[in-house]
N, C-alpha and C positions, 0 to 999 in steps of 0.2 A: 504494500500500500504506500502511496506517495505521502510525504509530509510537507506538501506545499503550504506556504503561508497564505493566509487570507486576512483581510481587514475590512472594516466598514466605517462609514461616517454618516452623519445626518445633516441635512440642510433644513434648518428650522427658521421659518419666517414669522415675524410677529404681525399684528394687524396693520402695521404701517409699512410692511414689506421689507423690514430690516432683517438682516441675517444674524443668527446667534453664532458668536465666535468665542473661543477660549484662548487664553494666553498661557503658553507653557512656562514652567519654572526651570526648564533645562535647555541646553543647546543655545540657540540664538534668542531665546525668550520670545519666540514668534507667536503670532496669532494664527489660529487654525480652526477648522471645523471640529466639533466634538466627535471623537471616534478613536479607533485603535485596532489592535490585533485581535483576531478571534481566538477563543479558547477551544480546547478539544471538543469535537462533536457539536459545536455551536454554529448555527446558521448565520448568514450575513445579517439578516434582519435582527436576530437575537443579539449579535455583536453591537449593532448600531444602538439598539435600545439600552443595553447594559452600559456601554461606554458613555452615552449621554447622561444616564443616571449617576454613574460613578464620578463624572467630571463636573456636572452642573446641578445634581440633585433633582433634575426634571424627570417626570414620567412622560414618555412620548408614545405617540401612535406612529409606527413606521408605515410610510406610504409608498408611493411608486419609486421604482428604481430610476435614477437620473443618469447613471453612468457606471461603467466598469473600466477600471484602469489597471494596467499591468506595469509593475516596476521590475525590470530585469535585474537590477542591482541586488534586490532581495528575493527575486523569483516569487513575487507576491502579487495576487490579484486583490484589488481594492474596490469595494462596492459602495456607492453613495445613494442614499434614499432621501426623498423629500419626506419630511416628518412633521408632526404637529405637537405642540405643547398640550398634552392631554387635559391638564387642569388649570391652565393659565397661571402657572406658578412663576415666581421670579427666580431666574437662575442665580445660583451662588456657587463659588468654587467649592467643590466637595472632595477634592483629592489633593495630596501634596504636589502632584504634577501640574496643578493649575493655579496660577497667580490671580487671574481675573477672568471674568466672563461677562458677556453682555451682547445686546443687539446693536448692530451698526448699519447705517445706510449703505446701500450698494454703491452709491456714488462717492462715499467717503470712508473707505475701509481703512482700518488701522494698519500700521507697519511696526515691525517687519512682518512680512507675510510671504510665503513661498509662492512661486508661480503655480505650483501644483494646487494649492488651496484656492488661489484666484481663479484658475481654470475650471476647477470643479464647481465653483459658485456660478461662473458665467455659463458653463455647459448646462447646468440645471435651469437657469433662467431662460435659455434659448429654446427649451423644449416646448413651451407654451401648451402644455397638456398632452403633447404627443409622446408616448413612451418610446424609449430608444431600443426596445426589444419587442418580441412577440411571444405571447404565452401560447404554449402548445396544448391544445385540447385533445379530446378523443380523436383518434384517426378515422377519417372518412376515406374509403377506398374507391378509387376511380377504376372502373373496369370496362 
């Protein structure tokens, strides 16, 4: 069995269309989407939900997939989901890995931020309700 790495993140927009970001306490102290690596036997959706809760204290409803990204450096697939704040809670840093968290205007995102984070946000906003994938249902046979 393969031990490929998988991770997930959530794009959470508030009622004003601002995106939720977290500021890491390590590395470049950069702003990022809440998310991280999957645990054993955890789905991408479960990872996104858990990571948001661990980093911000929020309970979220994981919605549609907005992108799948491959990082050859880590041989890792990264899934991003549009998600919603289930209880309209206020996000608070809930992990030693997170210094700050909050909602930011798409037109005035904080720095430092990696191009990977910026691109995931932009990719999600470009979808305009169109999923980037197709769900496979029961097979219909053409004879």
